[in-house]
C-alpha positions, 0 to 999 in steps of 0.5 A, a space after each residue: 341602224 344604230 343610233 346614239 341618243 344625246 344625254 347629259 351623261 358622258 355614257 349615253 347608251 347606243 340604241 340598236 334597232 331590230 336588224 342591228 340586234 339580229 346582225 350582232 347576234 346572228 339571229 333571224 328576225 323571227 327568232 328574236 321576236 320569239 325570244 322576246 315573246 318567250 321572255 328569254 331576251 329583253 323586251 324592246 322599247 317602242 319609239 314611234 313605229 320602231 323598237 330599240 334595245 339598249 346596247 347595255 341590255 344586249 350586252 348583259 343578256 350575252 354576259 348571262 348567257 355565256 357566264 357558265 362557259 366563261 367561268 369554266 375551269 379544267 379539272 
């Protein structure tokens, strides 16, 4: 479930729960948990009993992951 936290700024980041991140990236819950534990994915922020990721953090991770591919040029 995605949530938007109200903010005084116009650019409030959407918060993604574990299921939303997994759905967005086509990952299993276990794979996401392993990636976080290994340090290859940003750690979540705990709010009460749930954990969330900022959509911005997930987007930055994706950009870094695909940077080489996206900058590829044929010879």
